[in-house]
C-alpha positions in Angstrom: 13.7 3.2 20.5 14.3 0.7 17.7 16.6 -2.2 18.5 18.5 -4.5 16.2 16.4 -7.5 17.2 12.9 -6.0 16.7 13.7 -3.3 14.2 10.5 -1.4 13.3 8.4 -3.2 15.9 10.4 -1.3 18.5 7.7 1.4 18.3 5.7 -0.9 20.6 6.9 -0.8 24.2 7.8 -3.5 26.6 4.2 -4.5 27.2 3.8 -6.4 24.0 6.6 -9.0 24.3 9.4 -10.1 22.0 7.6 -13.0 20.2 4.8 -10.8 19.0 7.2 -8.1 17.8 9.3 -10.7 15.9 6.2 -12.0 14.2 5.2 -8.5 13.2 8.7 -7.8 11.9 8.6 -10.8 9.7 5.2 -9.8 8.2 6.1 -6.2 7.7 9.4 -7.0 6.0 7.6 -9.2 3.4 4.8 -6.7 3.0 7.0 -3.8 2.1 9.2 -5.5 -0.5 8.4 -5.2 -4.2 6.8 -8.4 -5.3 6.5 -10.2 -8.7 3.5 -9.4 -10.8 1.4 -12.5 -11.7 0.6 -10.9 -15.1 3.8 -9.5 -16.5 6.2 -11.5 -14.2 8.3 -8.4 -13.4 9.2 -7.1 -9.9 7.2 -4.0 -9.4 4.1 -4.8 -7.4 3.4 -2.7 -4.3 0.6 -3.0 -1.8 -1.9 -0.1 -1.9 -4.3 -1.3 0.9 -5.3 -4.5 2.6 -5.4 -7.1 -0.2 -5.1 -4.6 -3.0 -2.0 -4.6 -5.2 -0.8 -2.4 -8.1 1.9 -3.3 -10.7 4.0 -0.3 -11.6 5.2 -1.9 -14.9 1.9 -3.1 -16.5 -0.4 -0.8 -14.5 -2.7 -3.6 -13.4 -4.5 -3.3 -10.1 -5.7 -6.6 -8.6 -6.6 -8.3 -5.3 -4.5 -11.0 -3.7 -3.2 -11.9 -0.2 -3.5 -9.4 2.6 0.2 -8.9 3.4 2.0 -10.5 0.4 1.0 -12.0 -2.9 0.2 -15.7 -2.8 -0.9 -15.8 0.8 
C-alpha cells in the first residue's frame, strides 16, 4: 500500500525503513521529471536508461548524470 509520506516507495515493505524510502522518493521524483536540454535549452529531456538521456525537441541523445542531468 502506498502512503502519503513514502509515495511510490511504499512498494517496499516495513523491512526497509522510512529513511531509505524517503531518499528513494526524492531521487525518483527528480528522475521522472522532464529536464532542460543543455543543447536547445527547452524542457523535454527524458531518461532512457542509466545515464542516457534523449531530448524530444531537438532529438539529441546524450550521456549525463545517472538520475538527473547535472549530477
